[in-house]
ZAMAR-860619 format. One record per atom (N, C-alpha, C): residue in one letter; x, y negated, z negated. Coordinates in steps of 0.02 Angstrom, whole numbers, plus 50000, padded with zeros to 5 digits. Last residue first. Layout:
<nodes>
AXYZ ...
</nodes>
This chain:
<nodes>
N485115950953909 N485025949353842 N485185946853778 Q485305942354062 Q485785944053990 Q485135944653937 P484625952254204 P484765945754165 P485035949054091 P485735957654345 P485095959954269 P485245954254250 N485705946754485 N485985951754424 N485505952954361 A485715944154667 A485325945554600 A485805949454578 K486255945454771 K486365939354749 K485895938754669 D485745954854834 D486475956154826 D486735949954758 I484455954254865 I484915958154804 I485555958154794 V484125946554980 V484215945154923 V484445947254846 S483665958955056 S484005952255097 S484365946555046 L482935965554994 L483525967355040 L483905961055036 I481585957555005 I482135959754947 I482715961254962 G481455955455134 G481445951155114 G481915954055037 N481205971155175 N481825967555222 N481875960155165 A479925972155087 A480635975155079 A481335973055113 I479125963955157 I479145963455091 I479955965055078 G479025970655295 G479265964755278 G479535961455184 Q478755985355243 Q479335981455290 Q479545976255284 A477385981255224 A477645983855170 A478435980755192 F476785975355348 F476845970755276 F477375977255222 D477145988355417 D477455981955434 D477545976455370 N476155996955359 N477035999255353 N477375993755384 Q475065989955357 Q475315991455296 Q476045994155294 F474755991955493 F474745983755442 F475165986855424 E474726005555511 E475316000755546 E475315994555507 E473576010355445 E474156012155432 E474946007055447 T472325996155407 T472546000455447 T473406001755429 I471895988955299 I471675998155295 I472105999255343 M472005976055364 M472205977555315 M472315985055275 L471065976355481 L471765975955495 L472255979755420 S469895972255404 S469935977755471 S470515980455475 L469945962855350 L470115967855288 L470135974155342 E469995951855441 E470595953455408 E470665960655358 S468635953555474 S469135955155539 S469875956555490 P467885951855355 P468045957255379 P468405960055435 T468765943255211 T468615943355275 T468375948355321 S468845948955098 S468215944055088 S468145941855174 M470055951755086 M469715955455068 M468995955055104 F471595943055141 F470925941655110 F470295947855141 G473185949555092 G472635945855162 G471905945455118 V474275951554996 V474125951755074 V473815949355121 E475235938554880 E474315939654909 E474335942555001 I476315943854769 I476195943254852 I475445942754860 L477315936054665 L476725939454662 L476445937054748 I478795937054588 I478395933454623 I477865936954633 A480255934154500 A479735936554513 A479265932954552 P481905936054440 P481645931454499 P480945937454486 M481685938154251 M482225941754299 M481595936954369 T481065939154140 T481515939554136 T481915938054197 C479175938254151 C479575941154168 C480325937154138 T477985930954134 T478345932854074 T478795936654104 R477585923654250 R477965919154203 R478455920754157 T477065934154331 T477655932054362 T477995926654302 V476175939254249 V476585945154274 V477155941454306 V475235928354242 V475565928954173 V476025935154205 H475345914054343 H475015920154350 H475425924454295 D475195901054389 D475615902454347 D475435909854308 A476195896854550 A475365896454501 A475825900954447 T476495891354699 T476615890054612 T475925892954598 K476865895454861 K476495893854848 K476865894054768 V477485897355019 V477575900554964 V477325893454930 G476135902555168 G476715900455140 G476985900755079 R475215906455249 R475005900655209 R475595899855166 N475315913355402 N475725912455364 N475415906555304 R473965924955479 R474235916855463 R474755917555415 I474725938955544 I474165936455527 I474285930655484 S475655946455620 S475475942155644 S474795938855639 I477375952255554 I476395952455553 I476235947655585 K478515950355530 K478435957355549 K477615959655566 S478855937955489 S479035940855564 S478865947255572 D478485935555374 D477975934355449 D478365935655496 I479015945355296 I478525944855306 I478325941355375 S480165934655289 S480265940255319 S479705945355329 K479605923355233 K479975923755291 K479905928755323 C479295928155098 C479045925455165 C479105926455238 V480615934855058 V479935935955049 V479495935155102 A481275919955043 A481295926755078 A481015931255099 A480485914054941 A480565911755027 A480705916055051 A480585921854841 A479855920154876 A479955916554931 L481705919554800 L481385926454807 L481045926554853 E481875904454782 E482235908254823 E482165917454862 S480915904454662 S480895899654727 S481195905354797 S481745913854562 S481005915854609 S480795911154644 S483625913854596 S482735911054572 S482165917354596 L485045920454584 L484415922854611 L483695917454580 G485685923654451 G486105920954536 G485465920154590 T485165922054353 T485225926854363 T485915927554430 V484835908054333 V485445910254311 V485585916954307 S484185900354398 S484545904054429 S485035906954407 S482285901354339 S482715897054336 S483285902554373 N480865900954362 N481265897654410 N481935898954399 N479625901254264 N480055909054280 N480655904354332 K478705890754285 K479175891154211 K479695899454224 T478455892854409 T478775887654389 T479115886254338 S478085909054483 S477855903054443 S478715898554400 Y477365910154661 Y478015910854601 Y477935905754554 Y476745919154781 Y476885913654715 Y477405914454692 V476305919154966 V476785921454895 V476695917554851 E475175926255078 E475545920255041 E475775922454970 F474235928655202 F474535932255171 F474875923955139 G472655926355310 G473165925755273 G473455928655222 T470975919055283 T471365922655331 T472135921955291 A469235915355276 A469815914355232 A470445920255272 T467735917755291 T468315913855359 T469095914855338 D466965920455200 D467025925255237 D467555922755307 A467125909755035 A466985910155113 A467355916155168 S467525914654937 S467015913654929 S466555913455002 A469055926854938 A468725919254958 A467945920654945 S470335934854904 S469525934654921 S469665926654917 N471845946454930 N471475941254900 N470735940354913 S472945957354839 S472405954554915 S471915950154875 H474565960354789 H473685959554781 H473615959654828 I476075965754707 I475765967554758 I474795964854754 S477405958854660 S476755962254611 S476165959154681 A479065961654608 A478705959954648 A478175961954638 F480505956854514 F479945960354512 F479465955954571 I482375962054492 I481745957154538 I481295961254523 V483145968354426 V483235960554450 V482985957354486 A482755972554256 A482845976254308 A483135967854334 N482905979354112 N483495974854156 N483325974654216 Y481805988054060 Y482475991554124 Y482905984054142 M481265977853994 M481615982553961 M482115985653992 N480615969054108 N480945965954049 N481535970954009 A479805979554159 A480355976154193 A481045971254139 L479045981654067 L479395985454090 L479905984254103 D478465967554030 D478605971154000 D479225976454010 S477825967154164 S478335962954145 S478485965454082 R476535974454128 R477025976154179 R477685972854188 D475985972354007 D476475979754024 D476805978254094 T475285961654041 T475995960153999 T476485967153993 L474335965254102 L474745961754136 L475475961054114 S474125982754070 S473675977954051 S474485973254106 P473995998154199 P474405993254124 P474085986454155 Y472566008154238 Y472776000354227 Y473246000454168 T472896019354374 T472866017254308 T473086011954294 D473006028954492 D472246023354487 D472286023354414 G474726028054510 G474156031954507 G473626026854515 D476086020754469 D475946025854542 D475216029454561 R476456005654424 R475806012154393 R476116015354481 T477506000154419 T477135999854378 T476756006054346 M478936009054483 M478156007954495 M478016006454438 I480806006354520 I480206008954452 I479596005354473 V481866007954629 V481376005854587 V480866008854545 N483576006754670 N483296010554607 N482606006054615 V484116008954831 V483866001854772 V483346007054733 G484436014254945 G484946014454897 G484616010954834 N483356014355049 N484166008555058 N484676008354994 E482616022654998 E482986023555055 E483566020255067 T481966012254924 T482366018854879 T482826022854945 L481496002654998 L481996001654944 L482076008554910 I480316013255073 I480906010155090 I481536005755069 D479646017454940 D480076021854981 D480466019055041 R479076004754904 R479606009554853 R479946014154896 V478195999454996 V479015996654983 V479615999954946 K477516011255010 K477786010855069 K478336005855044 K476956006854871 K477136013854883 K477676015354943 A476165996854900 A476955995154859 A477156003654845 I475315999854996 I475745993355000 I476475996054981 S474286007354898 S474526009554957 S475216006054982 L474005997854801 L474616004354776 L474526007654835 N473175988454870 N473835986354847 N474425991554828 I472265996654931 I472665993354981 I473355992354941 T471645999854782 T471836005254809 T472356003054885 K471395987254719 K471875992954691 K472065999354743 E470195982954816 E470935980454807 E471505984454775 Q469095995054884 Q469345989754829 Q470025988854853 Y468025994055037 Y468555995655017 Y468745989654929 T466716000655109 T466715995755058 T467385997355040 K466036001555266 K466126005755221 K466435998655170 G465625995855389 G465176000255366 G465156002555284 G466565989755455 G466335996755480 G465956000055434 T467095982155276 T467035981455359 T466975987355401 S466875973255120 S466695978455184 S467075977255241 G467915971654970 G467565970055024 G467545975955078 S468375966954827 S468235971454856 S467865969854908 A469685964654684 A469235963254734 A469045968054770 G469905975754535 G470065969254588 G469465965654652 P469635987154468 P469695989454545 P469975982354577 D469915992454326 D469895984954347 D470215985054420 S470246004354286 S469596000854262 S469455995654306 G471306007754380 G471036010754355 G470386007254330 G472015991454455 G471995997054446 G471736001154405 H473205976854490 H472525981254449 H472545988854462 G474385980054610 G474025973354547 G473205977054542 A475995986754591 A475445987154608 A474715985154573 D477425980754554 D476925982554536 D476345980254586 I479265988454572 I478555984554620 I478065985754573 I480665980654500 I480185983354498 I479585981254555 V482475987554556 V481775983254577 V481145985454537 I483805988654481 I483345993454458 I482675987654500 K485595992754518 K485075988354508 K484535988954520 G486986000354490 G486236004454523 G485495997254498 D488075993254457 D487775993054531 D487265994554565 T488715996854347 T488335990854361 T488045990554406 N489146012254272 N489076010254339 N488526003854334 V489976011554112 V489446011654135 V489326008854226 P491926012454173 P491366010554125 P490776012954138 T493016025254137 T492636026254179 T492156019754162 N493926034654083 N493656030554030 N493286024254078 Q494596040854199 Q494686042054157 Q494366035254114 N494686045254363 N494186040054333 N494196040854265 D495206056854429 D495496051154461 D495096043154412 E494976068054335 E495606064554357 E495646057054377 T493356059954234 T493736064154287 T494566060954294 E491986061154112 E492706059654151 E493056063954207 P490466052754151 P490936061354137 P491566057354168 P489796039354067 P490166043154099 P490496048054114 Y488706039553924 Y489456039153936 Y489566041854024 A486976035153939 A487576041353947 A488256037453944 T485586025953877 T486456026153924 T486986031553915 V484086024553854 V484446027653863 V485226028953906 S482676016553849 S483196017853880 S483706020553839 I480726014653803 I481376019853766 I481906018253839 L479436008553748 L479946008453804 L480406011553753 I477816013053697 I478686012053675 I478836014953735 V476406006653730 V477116009153743 V477256008853709 K475335999653654 K475246006553680 K475726007553703 K475555985253602 K475675989753558 K475355998153581 D475575974653708 D474845978553672 D474995983153634 S477015973853746 S476585969053707 S475895971253671 S477785987853702 S477615983653740 S477075977953684 L479275990353575 L478465990453585 L478055985853636 N480825997153610 N480305992353608 N479565994653607 I482566001653609 I481766005553589 I481495998753561 K484056007853680 K483525999953662 K482946006153671 Y485786012353679 Y485006012953681 Y484726006053673 S487276019153737 S486996014653706 S486076015353710 K487916033753744 K488156026853758 K488026022453721 M487956049153728 M487556043853709 M487946038653696 N488236064653702 N488346059553727 N488466053553757 N486496068253680 N487266069353690 N487636065753750 V485226068053561 V485276063953628 V486206065253637 D483256072253540 D484106074053518 D484536071353586 L482376059753459 L482576063453540 L483446063153496 A480736059053380 A481436060853387 A481626063453449 I479456050253305 I479756053853357 I480366052153353 R478276056953168 R479206054853189 R479126054353256 T476786048853132 T477166054253154 T477856053353180 K476006048052978 K476566045353000 K476696052053061 G475136053052867 G474946051452922 G475246045152960 D476026063652804 D475736059052768 D475536051352817 S476906068152967 S476966070752892 S476656061452875 S477206076253120 S476776073353071 S476796072753008 G478326072553259 G478246078053205 G477776074253159 L479146078853403 L478726073553381 L478726079553314 R480476078353540 R480186079753501 R479816075853452 L481396077753676 L480756074653653 L480586076853586 Y482996083253691 Y482346083353694 Y482006079053658 R484186076953774 R484046083553787 R483126086653755 I484746062553845 I484416063853807 I484076072953835 A485776055853953 A485796058053890 A485236062853839 G485146062254097 G485656060254055 G486006061053997 T484036075354034 T484026073154098 T484656067054041 S483236085953961 S483696089353974 S484096083454042 I481836088553892 I481866082553952 I482546083954004 D480576096653828 D481226098653865 D481316092753901 N479806093853666 N479666094053762 N480416091953767 S478896100153536 S479756100353588 S479556098753653 N477746100153506 N478086095653463 N478726096653484 P476506093653636 P476926100053621 P477296095853559 L475566079053590 L475866081153619 L476156088653602 S474416072753520 S474316079653557 S474866081953610 Y474646062753371 Y475106066653426 Y474586071453460 G474356049953254 G474676056153266 G474706058753333 C474576038453136 C474716042053210 C474766047153216 N475026029253041 N474356029553053 N474186031153145 D476766023753096 D476116023353053 D475316022753055 I477836029453156 I477386026953171 I476816028653126 D480016032653159 D479186033353145 D478636027253138 F481176036953245 F480816031353220 F480186035453191 Y482796042753308 Y482296044053283 Y481886039453238 L484206052753392 L483956047653361 L483206046753362 V485226064653324 V484576063753344 V484406057153325 N486706068353301 N486526066153381 N485896063453365 S486966070753174 S487006077753225 S486376074953280 D486886061053102 D487696062153133 D487566069353155 T485666049653166 T485726054253133 T486646057853143 L484816034753186 L485376040353234 L485756043653183 K483446024953204 K484156026653143 K484336033953187 P482306010653245 P482746018053254 P483286018853195 S481346005553108 S481826002553174 S482186009753178 S479396009053148 S480056007553094 S480726007353166 M477936002253193 M478436004853222 M479256004653161 S476336000453175 S476905997053164 S477586004653188 S474916002753270 S475015999253194 S475575996353185 L474756002653414 L475096006253376 L475206002353311 P473196005953503 P473825998453497 P474006003553424 K472656019353583 K472476014553541 K473016011653531 D473486032053649 D472886029253651 D472466023053637 A475176028853720 A474566031753647 A473856027553674 Y476656033953760 Y475946031853793 Y475496031953723 I478216032353826 I477816036353790 I477216029853767 E479276029653945 E478816025753928 E478416032953899 M480996028453973 M480626032153944 M480026028053938 T482446031154061 T482226026754028 T481606029454016 T484406031954072 T483616039054078 T483096033354039 T485756031654163 T485226029554105 T484486030154118 L486556042954208 L486796039854159 L486276034554119 D486266046454352 D486406051154333 D486586049754233 D485576035454414 D486496037654413 D486596042254383 Y484276033954318 Y484706030854376 Y485286033354355 V482596041354291 V483506042854268 V483896038854327 H481096041654181 H481626043754271 H482426041754210 F479826047454100 F480226045054104 F480676048054175 Q478136047654019 Q478686050154081 Q479346046854055 Y476846054753887 Y477536051953909 Y477606052753978 N475446054953812 N475706056453864 N476686054153829 T474916051653663 T474526057353716 T475156059853773 I474876049253516 I475136050453556 I474926054553601 T473346038353430 T473646046553444 T474156045653512 S472816030853282 S473096031653358 S473386037453377 S471696024353169 S471966028853200 S472436030353272 S471426005753199 S471366012153180 S471696017753197 F472115991053215 F472535996553228 F472106001653208 A471415981153195 A471285984553274 A471605989053261 S471475977553067 S470905981353105 S470925982853146 A472655966753093 A472535973153071 A471925978653079 T472435956353126 T472435959453166 T472515969253156 S471575940553070 S471925947453053 S471805954253103 I471475924153035 I471455932253100 I471955935253057 S471045909852964 S471465915752954 S471205923453006 I471075893352942 I470705897952967 I470945904152992 L470755880752801 L471265887252846 L470645892552878 G470325870852736 G470575867752822 G470915872852853 E470095873352626 E470635872652626 E470905871452686 D468665874552626 D469045871252570 D469555868652570 G468345884052708 G468335876952741 G468465870452672 N468825895552798 N468955894252729 N468975886952734 F468635911652877 F468605900952870 F468475900452787 D469295923552933 D469045923652902 D469125913952879 V469075938353057 V469115930953044 V468765927652976 T470035952953129 T469175950053047 T469625940853050 F469695960653273 F470075958553216 F469615955753193 G469225968553397 G469415972253349 G469875968953279 L468875961253486 L469405963253504 L469925969253420 N467545956053453 N467775960353482 N468245964753503 E468365948053348 E468005953253334 E467875959053389 S468695937353449 S469405939753409 S469005947453359 I467705932153515 I468325937053529 I468625940453486 F467055926453396 F466555931953459 F467185935453488 R468035919853349 R467695923153315 R467415930053362 L467955908453453 L468775911853428 L468295918753397 P467445902653617 P467395903653525 P467875910753497 V468765894153689 V468235898553689 V468055900253619 M469285881353807 M469315883253731 M468645888153739 T470535878553915 T470125883053906 T470015885953817 K470845860353916 K471115867753907 K470505871553917 A471485847654021 A470895850354013 A471305859153978 D472855836953974 D472445840954024 D472065846454012 S472055820753900 S472775826653902 S472325830453977 G471165815053851 G471515813353920 G471815815853919 N470795817353712 N470885811353711 N471415811053780 V470625833553780 V470505829753721 V471285823253721 S469495841253883 S470195837853886 S470045833953843 I468865859153904 I468835851953883 I469475848953880 L467955868553978 L468525866953981 L468415858253937 M467095885053863 M467205876253903 M467905876453916 P466215897353841 P466635895053867 P466665888053894 T464615894853728 T464985896153806 T465625893153822 I463255895953605 I464045893553628 I464255896853679 G462235902253567 G462205896053639 G462905894353662 G462495910053472 G462445900753460 G462425898953490 P463345923753525 P463125919753463 P462955912153464 I463515928353702 I463735923953640 I463625920053581 S462575942353726 S462805937153745 S463105933553692 L463635956453822 L463195953053782 L463235945753783 T463625973153904 T463635964753911 T463265961053848 K464965984453920 K464435980353881 K464195974353903 S465865991853952 S465335989853999 S464975988453994 N467035977953920 N467275985453944 N466375987753983 I466195965453898 I466465969653865 I466675976453873 Y465725950953955 Y465705956053978 Y466385960153913 A464495936953906 A465115938953903 A465155949053919 T463675922853942 T463685929553949 T464305932953946 N463715908653954 N463335910953886 N463645921553891 D464645898754038 D464235904454035 D464075910553985 G465595890154065 G464705887454039 G464375892454042 I466775898954131 I466535893854093 I465905892154100 A466635917554082 A466545913154107 A466455906754100 L467435932854038 L467025926854026 L466935921454067 K467655950054000 K467785943254046 K467265938654024 I468935960953917 I468285954853905 I468475950453978 H469155975653858 H469625972653906 H468845965353907 T470295985853770 T469715981253771 T469875976453828 N471215994653709 N470725995953755 N470415992053788 G472395980653722 G472155987253699 G471655991053752 Y471605967553799 Y472065968853724 Y471815977353725 N471255954753911 N471405961953882 N471895965453827 V470075944253973 V470565947253907 V470835952353898 Y469885932754079 Y469905937454080 Y470475939554005 I468775920754137 I469155921054092 I469375929354081 E468255908954287 E468075916554257 E468995918154237 Q468225901554390 Q468055898554323 Q468115904154283 K468375903754526 K467615906854491 K467595901554420 L469705896554532 L469215896354582 L468345898554557 S470515901354420 S470185893754421 S469675893254485 I470555914554339 I470395912054402 I470165906454395 Y471705918354191 Y471105912854182 Y471125912754273 N471955930254079 N472205927154149 N471605924054151 V472915936153951 V472645932853983 V472645929254024 S473465949153859 S473555946153922 S472845941953912 A473935949553691 A473505951653738 A473585947853800 G474905946453583 G474915951753607 G474245954053665 V474535935053500 V474295942153461 V474545946353515 S474555924953580 S475165925753521 S474995934053494 E473635925853657 E474405928253710 E474965928353642 F472605917653582 F472505928853589 F473595930353604 V473045907453598 V472875910753541 V472915916253541 D473565899353705 D473685897553641 D473605903753602 R472325903453774 R472935906853795 R473395905953742 I471015896053696 I471025905853709 I471915907853752 P470935885753602 P471295885953675 P471515893753672 V469395887553513 V470165888253510 V470335887953589 L468225883353420 L468315884453471 L469065884053478 T466635891453286 T467485887753311 T467895888353394 Y465245885653256 Y465875890053262 Y466425888953307 D464475875853201 D464695879453133 D465025886153181 N464085867653321 N463615870753307 N464095875053243 F465995866153326 F465485866353363 F464735870253343 I467575862653317 I467015865053265 I466165864853301 L469105867753366 L468695861253363 L467925866053344 P470875869253336 P470275870553346 P469775865953320 E472065858453409 E471675860953345 E470905864553373 V472785861853566 V472145858553551 V472125862353487 S474105870653570 S473775865253611 S473315860853573 T474405877153408 T474065875353470 T474065871153502 E475305885153317 E475355879053340 E475025880653387 I475175895353159 I475415894953233 I475175888953260 Y475605903853033 Y475405897453055 Y475595899153108 K475585918552974 K475925916553010 K475365911053039 D474485930752929 D475165927052877 D475515922852912 D473935934253021 D474355939553013 D475055935252956 I473815916453091 I473805923153100 I473965928853085 M473015901453058 M473535907853058 M473385915153071 L472765884553082 L472495891153102 L473385896853076 K472205871453018 K472645875353019 K472315881353042 Y470825858153062 Y470895863953037 Y471615867253060 S470145843053017 S470565845453061 S470625851853027 S468295840153036 S468815840352994 S469405843853029 G467905826653135 G467725831753109 G468275833053052 S467265817553270 S467465815653197 S467275824053162 Y467335813853447 Y467195820353395 Y467615817653334 E466315807153576 E466685806553508 E466595811753469 H466355812153748 H466275814353692 H466565809853631 Q465855808953907 Q466495808953858 Q466145808953834 Q465755822754035 Q465465816853996 Q466155814253956 G465775834454126 G465845826254168 G465745821654111 N465975843054043 N465575843154057 N465185836954104 Y467375833253913 Y467015841253947 Y466175836653994 Y468365827353821 Y467905826153905 Y467575832053894 L468465817853660 L468295823653698 L467885822453768 T469385809553556 T468845808253620 T468955815953658 Y469315813953393 Y469565815553444 Y468865811253503 S469765812753201 S469655811853269 S469635811353348 A469975823653048 A470215821353136 A469775818653153 A470335823752879 A469875823552943 A469995823253010 Q470715839452780 Q470885831652802 Q470455830852878 A470025849252699 A470735846352699 A470965839952722 F468335847152639 F468795847152666 F469775844752670 T467415841952571 T467575847252568 T468135850252590 C466935831152635 C467245830052555 C467585836652552 N466265831152753 N466995832352779 N467305831152694 F464795831052749 F465335838552716 F466065836452729 C464335819552823 C464215822452749 C464535827952735 M465235824052925 M465285818352902 M465145819452816 L464565834153009 L465305835852971 L465355828852938 M463315829053052 M463375832252988 M464125834052960 L463755818753127 L463515816353080 L463385823753013 T464065827553216 T464905824153197 T464355821653114 F462825834253249 F463275838453225 F463695835253223 L462255822153324 L462305825553265 L462455828253225 T463285821853434 T463195815753393 T462835817853324 L462925833453497 L463695832553472 L463585827253417 F461745833753568 F461895836553503 F462615837553449 K461905822953642 K461355822553586 K461595827553518 K462555828253727 K462775823853685 K462465822053639 M462015839153773 M462475841653736 M462695836253690 
</nodes>
């Protein structure tokens, strides 16, 4: 590789006159130091310049960029598993799996080779922290984007517009809290290209339009909950209009999830007037907790075998998450599940829901795995990038309370509270934790994890920990 890079450097020097600005770096990768002398490129996404922690690097005419900086800026979720050096990118219906030093990529159900023999790399520039660098064009085009390379101007441009082929509104669901606030999620099969600003008519119809979109739902859907009477849809000139017939509405919020596939709606009604309570303000005591069952749908997570049977992580996660929900609900807590079936919300969908609904606590439930079949124990993670106590409770306090509570209910090893930069916890605006229940890769521990008794006790530990601190937690201020 060092020989290749030297040859490439000479090629760059020959063509340097056509580029805007030269750049020189000392790169560290594959255990060696390399001198890089090439051109400095600016990166533009949808006509906006973006700053990256490492400037784009050119290897054998292929551009490498820091994956998180670039693709999270367009709403994709990026997750890096350091133990396996694996990279996961999720955007809409596209799921990409890569590995450091591996020329093979997995895109949904297909196996592809990355062109040019290029592989994802961990690269340190001038001695800084190593960044995960990936081939820009390969990932962009497989996500449906277009890439334009202008060497004369030193500019690399990405357009996401091509990713938005005609989409269809396919489903919706709603929840209601205290008979006042109704939350609704409206789902599309593909990312939505654009959504107009909502408008409220004099006849109490709240509506907005979506470009390049159709729908498979009935034209009129009876909601009759809280301030929402009906959800209605109509199409004209390639647009779908979504309208809510509302009554006694105090306020509303309408946002699009980061992967642009879910419309998030929250509508709050005025409380009813009574003789004892005229002009009562909206009830603010109904705190919302988000319980996230990790993985799901096309992403089964880890797997393990015991007693001649194989079990998937997504199933165990969901079973425990439902038990936590039931315990919290019995104690008067409003709970929203990121999934209550075998579906796959993206990582950012999960935190988007929590942020949209001003939840006071977010708890994600996972099951662990390791290369050795002897690892045991549970652990609780939080992100140092989301550890403010501005809402009255910090993520570290929440993690400590839940960890202590779980330890009092079960007998497996307590691996303690740890920090990690998980997408679902660091992108929340409220205290957020990720709980690893145990190791599916260890048959003896898995045999416990699949039992009803263990799951009940573990769920009780999580719920008790949340209940012990929820009085300190207040909704984030938008």
